[in-house]
N, C-alpha and C positions, 0 to 999 in steps of 0.2 A: 198199628195192628197188623198181624200176620195171618196168612191163609195157609194152613197145613193140609196137605192132601196126599193121595197115593196115585196121582196120575203118572202115566208112563212107567209102570213098574218093570223090573227086570224079570223076564220069564224064568221060572225055576230051572229049566234046562240050560238056558244061557248062563244063569248065575253059576251053575255047577261047572260049566266049561271055563268060565272066567277064573273061578277059584282054583280049579285044577291046573290051569295053564299059567296063571299069573301070581300065585301066592308068593309073596316076598318075605313072609315071616315078620316078626316084630323085633328083630335083633339089630336093624339098621340104627346107626347113631347119628345125632345132630351135630361144620367148619368150612373152611374154604374149599369149594368144590373144584375138581379137575374138569375142564370142559372136554366133551367127547364129540367126535365126528366119525365118519367111516364106520357106520354102526351096525353092519350085519354081524351075526354071531361069529362068522368065520373071518370077519374083517378086522380093521385096525383098532376099533374101540376095545374089542375083547382082548386083543394083544396087549394094549396098554393097561387094561385092567389086570390081566394076568401078571404083567410086570410089576404093577403097583402092589398086588397082593403078595408077590414074592419078596418085595421090599418091606412088607409089613405095614403098608399104608392103609388107613381106614379100618372099619370094624365089620364090614360085610364078610360073610363066608364066600368061598369061591363060587358056590352054586348061586347065591344071591347076586353076586356080581355078574355071573353069566346071564341070569334072567333079566337083569336091568340092561346089560349091554345089548342083549338080543332085541330089546324093545327100542333101542336106539336113542336119538336125540342126545340130551345131556343128562338123562335120568340117572345114570350110574354115579353122578356127583353126589347123590344122596348118601353113598357109602362113606363120604369124607366129612360129613357134618359132625362136628365134635361137640360135646357138652352133655347131652342127655340122650339115653337110649329111648327107643319108641316105648319100651315097657314102662318108662318113667312118666310118659305123657298121660294126662288125664283127659278123657273124653267128657265134654260137658254133659250134665245130667239131662238137659233138654235137647241133646243132639238128635238129629233125624236118624231114622232107621233105614236100612236098605229098602228101596222101593218107594220111600216117601219123598215128598217135595214140599218146599215152603217158599214163600215170597212176600214182598211188600205188597200192599193192596193195589198199587199202581202198575205192577208188572206181572204179566201172566203168560204161561206157555199155551200157545194156541194150536200147535201141531208138532208132530215128531215122526220122522221116518227112520226106523231102526236100520242098522247095518245089515247087509245081506250078501249072500253068495260068497265070493272070494274074500270079502271084507269082514265076514262074520266070524272073526277070530280075535282073541285077546291081543295077539301080536300085530294085527292089522289096525294100527292106530289111525283114527281120523286126524287130519292136520288142518291146514289153512284153507281160507275161502277167498274167492274173488267173484265179481259180478259183472254181467253185461246184459243190458236190456232186461228181459224177463227171465234171465237164467242165473243160477248160482253154480259156481264150479267149486267142488269140494275135494281137497286132496286127501289121500289115504296112503299109508305105507305100501299098499299093494296096487295103487293106481289112482283113479279119480272118478268122481261121480258128477253128473250134470243133472240139475234139478230145474224144473219149470216152476218159478215162484210168482207168476202173474196173479195167482190167487193165493196169497200167503197162508190163509187158513187151510188150504188144500193143495200143498205143493205136490208135485209128482216127479217121479224118476223118468228121465228121457234117455239117459245113457249111463252105462257103467263100463269103464275101460280098465282092464287088468294090465298093469304095467309096473311091476315091482321096482322099488328104489326109493327108500326113505329119504327125505321126509315127504317128497312129492308136494312141497309147497307150490302154490299155483298163482299165476298172474295172467291177466288178459289185456290185449290191446288190438283194436280192429278185429280182424278175423284170426288172430293168433293167440295161443295160450302157451305159456312157458312153465315148465316144471323143474324143480330142483332135485337133484339126485346126489345124496351125500353118503352113499354106501357103495363099496367097491363091487363092481359087476364084471361078468365075463366079457360083456360087450355092451353096446348102447341100445340094443334092441329090447322090446318088451318081453322077449322070451329069455332074457339073460338070467344067469345064476349068480349067486353070491361068490365072491372070490376074495382072498386076503389082499389087503392094501399093499402088502410087501411084494406082490407080483407086478412087474413092470407093465404087463399087458392088460391089467385090470383097468376098468373104465368107470368114471363118475364125472358128473358135470350137469349140463342143461339139456333138456329135451324140448322141442318145439312142435306144437300141434296146430293144424288148421281147424278152426272151429266155425267156419262159415256155415256149416250144417251142424248145429249143436247135438243133434241126435246121432251123428256119425263123425266124431272127431278123427282127423287123419294125421298120422305122425309124419312130419316133413323134414326135421333136422335134428342134429345133436352136436353139441360142442363140449369137448373135454376141458376141464379147468383144474388148476392145481388145488389139491385137497378137496376136490369135489365142489358141490354147491349145497351148503346147509340151508341157506335162504337166498333170495335174490330180490332185486328192486328194479323196477322199470323207470327209465327217464327218457321219454321221447325227445327227439330234437325239435327245434323251433318250427320246422315245417311239417313235422309228422311223417317224414319219409323213412326215417330210421328210428328204431327204438334201441336205446342202449340199456344193457342189463348189468347192474352191479352185483357181482357174485360174492356173497359172504361165506367164508369157510375158515376153519381154524384147527388148532392142535396138530401141528406138523410132527413128524417123527423121522429121524435119520434113516430108519429102516424102510421107509416108504418112498420108493423112487419118484412118485408124482406128488409128494407132499413133504418137501424138505424144509427144515428150519432155515431162517427165522420166520418165514411166511408173514411178513409185516405188511401185507398188501391185500387189495381186492382185484379180482379179475374183471375186466370190462369186455363184454361181448356185444357186438353190433349186429342187429337183425334188420335187414332191409324189409320194410313192410310189404313191398310188392314182390320180393324174391327171398322169402324166409329160408329157402334151402341153401342160400349162400351165407348164412349166419357164420360169424367168425370171431375169434378172440382178437381184439385190437390193442389191448393194453393190459399190463399188470401194474396197477398204480400203487406205488409204495406210500403208505399212509404214515408210517412211523420210521423214518430214516434214522432217527437217533434212538430207536427202540421205544416200545410202549411200556406199560406198567411192568416193573421187574418182578421176578419171583420172590417168594419168601414172606409175603405179607398176607393180610386177610383177603384182599382182592386177588382174583385170578391173574396170573401172568398173561400179558397180552401177546397173542400170536395169531392175529387176524381179527375179524369182526364176526359177531353172531348175526347181526341184523342192521340194515340201513333203511331209514325212511327218507325218501326224497320228497321235496316240495318243488316240482319242476318249474312251475310258473314263477317262483321266487328265486330260482337258481341256487337253492340251498338244500342240504340234507343233514340229517342227524344220524350218527353211527353209534351203535352200542357194541363196543369192542372189548369184551371180556373184562379187562381191568381199567378200561378207559371209556369215557363218554366224549364224543367229538362232534363238532360242526364241520361240514364240508362245503366248499365252494364247488358247485357243479355247472358253472356257466360254460365251461368247456366240458361237454358231456363225456368225452373220452379220457379226461384227466381230472378226476375228483381230487381235491386238495384240502388237507386239514387246515382250518383257520382258527379253531379253538379246541382246547383239550382240558378235561377236568377228571378228577378222581375222587372217590369216597372210600378211603382205606379203612374206615371204621364200620360202615354199615352195608356197603355194596360188595357182595361176593362175586357176582357175575353180571356185568352190564349186558342186558338181553335184547331190549327193543326200545323204540322211541316213537313218540307221537307229538307233532306240533299242534298248537292251537291255530285257529284260522288265520290270525294276523301274523303268525310266525314270530310272536314275541315271547312265547313260552315253549318249553319242551318237557314232556313227561317221559322220564327214563324208567325202565323196570329192572329190578334185581331178581334174577332167577336163582335164588338161594336153593341149593340142593338139586339143581338141574331139573326141577319139576317132578322129581321122584320122591320127595319127602314131605311129611306133614309139618309145615312151618307156620301155619295160621293158628297160633296158640300162645298163651301167656308165657310159656317157657322161651319161645323164640323172641317175642316182643314185637312192638309196633313199628320198628324202624329197619328191620332186616327182612328180606324177601318182600319188600314193599316197592312203591313208586317213589321216585324223587322228582319233585317239580322244580324246574329251573326257569328263571326269567332270562330272556335274551336282552342284554343291555348293550347299547351302542354308545360310542364316545360322542361328546358334544362338540359342535362346531365352535371354534374360537370366536370370542366376541369381536365384532367389527370395531375398528378404531373410532373413537368418538369424534364428532365434528366439533369444531371450536365453539365453546359455549354450551354444548349439549352433553348430557351424561351418556356413557357407553351402554349399549343394550346387551343384556345377557345372551349367551350363546343358545342356540336351539338344538334339540336332539338331532343327531346325524343319522338319517335313515340308511345311509350307504356306508357308514363306517364299519370298522372291524368289530364283530360282535363278541361279547363276553357272556359266559354262562354264570349266573349267580344263583346259588341254591336258596330256595325259599321254604320248602317243607317236604315231609313225607306223607304219603297216603297209603294205608293198608286196609284190607278187608276188615271191618270192625267186628265180625262174628267169629268166635273160636270154632274150629272144626274138630272133627273126631280124630283120634290118634291113628286111624287107618285111612285117612284121606290125604293124598298128595295135594298140597295147596300152596300156591305162590303166585305172585304177579305174572300175568302172561299177556296175550295179544288183545288189543282193543282198538277203538277208533273214536273220532269225534262224532257227536250228534250235532247237526248243523242248526244251532239255535242262534239267531241274530243277537249280538251283544253279550253272549254268554259263552263260557268255555266248559262244555259238558262232554264227558267221555263214558262210553260203555266198555267194559273190560272183562275178559275171561280170567278165572282164578283156578283152573283145573277143577278138582272136586270141591273147591270153595264156592263154585258156581259163578254167577254173573253179578257184577256190581256196576251201577251207574252213579257217577259222582260229578259234582260241580267244582271246578277249580278256577272259577273266574277270579276269586281272591286266591292267588297262588300261595299265600301264607296260611290259608284256612280252608283246605278242601273239605267237602262234606258229601256224604252219600245221600242220594235221593231215591234210589230204587234198587231192588236186588231180587235174585232168584237162586234157589239152591236145591240140589238133590241130596238125598242121604248117600252114604258111602256105598260103593259097590259091594263091600263086605264089612261087617262090624267085628270080624275076628282076624282078618288079614289085610295087609295093604295091597290092593290091586290098582294099578295105574288106570286112571280114568278122569272124567270131568271135562269141562269145556276148554278146548284148545284155543279157539278163537271165538270172539263175540263182536259183531260189527253191526252198525246201523246202515241200512240201505233202503231208500225209498219208502220210509215210513214204518219200518219194522226192524227188530233185532234178529239177526241170524247167528246161530251158534253151531259149531261142529264139535259134538261131544265125542271124546275119544272112544268110548265104548257104547254109548246109548244111541248115537246116530245124529241126524240132522234136525235141529230144533228151530222153530220160529216163535218169537215172543212179541207181545204187544205191550208198549209202554203208554199208559193212559194217564198223562199228567199235563196240566196246563203249561208247565214250564217248557215242554218240548212241542207244544201244539204247532208252532210255526215250522218246525223241522219236518213235519209230515207233508208239507206242501213242496218241499225241495225234492226235485227229481233229477237223477243222474242216469246217463246212458251207460256209463262204465264206472266201476269202483274197484281199485286195488288199494287196500289199506296202507301198503308200504310206498305208495305213490300218491301223496295227498293232493286232492283237488282244492281249489279256492272256492269257497261258498260265498256268492254275493247276495244270496237270499232275495 
């Protein structure tokens, strides 16, 4: 049974601003997307888009491409989806209307804080989340927010820091916060302006803040990295004295002095916990010395990684690298090394992100078909594209010991330290068709710490939030969901949940246009998870839950 309501509607004035600023029209078409970075309107993404348009690629008009490129991330990949025009897509008869919301009976929205001030603009997209103590840190293309979430039903704003530089993905460790900047800026300051990536003096990379006082974060360091920092991942050393940051970036261009092909690497930045001002680049680890996924197929050519999820306590990481999914050995924090590599040339257009189960025996990879800027949750696209792919991590078996005289040989036992292999098991995709004006595809999520179960909550942009059980990796099933109607039912306006994560008993979501959401999952299956308490949580740096 579902509950349909009109909670948290878009104010008419805001709706008008969104439509005026973000209308993309209905002419975009549904194919293999080009990955984009350096995403300011005057930066590298627009230059690449203009070049693609001149070459006749895709079906977007020049103006539509400019609008998508100005919003950044990989959204302009929607222009390259081949097969069906938006006008050919059918909106379900029972689809939600703008301002409406719907959910399963066991999941409810309990609070929302709308975007405000410098972030109250269609181009100021909300992005990723991180947590420490009673605070949530929420990225936005124009800076970041700090929320007090000690009372989840009544969260409050404690700080808004204006510091432009998409995506401003955020992570925290100790008294430090790290931000990713993947847009070419005039310098590393919070007063910087957009600059073309073709300018040698342009800057992009990591910013580091001191958050010992959450109400007054202080900017303490910046490190420039090749091709900027689209996302990043923290991997503290064993003693906790230094935190290593794996910087994911991609889409090099020979015209960009600081982002040269082939860019088959990740930058590694070392941040001393007690002296963050001395943060420095310590390595550029080449992941694909023989080249990643080649161009010309359905999957995107690999030229870097979009996202890496580390499991520091197990010295392993999973990388979603455009046309490749990989496992990494991170026992040497400064030298991540690929130990397994897989491809899906039929269904995965763009390997986007990864999540381990608690035992690190499975990985959920996501496919960001259309770059997050297209409506792909529909029958026309199907259930295996723009979906999750669930892989088991299978290790080799120990050889059987020689039999003693007169006794049979014993079979080998699973080798817990052998080289892992990724074996595909199934796809999982949001099971509800969405409106033709809703950008929808698999995006960021996290585990819910249920003992003996593999349960994940995940954002699907305007597809909303889905909670699914993949304990049986061959038969994942949804157990809860929440969805809003489209920002517009006449035009595609980028919106929806960017990230949805479980933290200390509740689900938190950063909605691109609607703001900061808190949801409550009331289900006996997750009852034990509500007792699990964390002091810090970065979804891309998975903790081990011992429950």
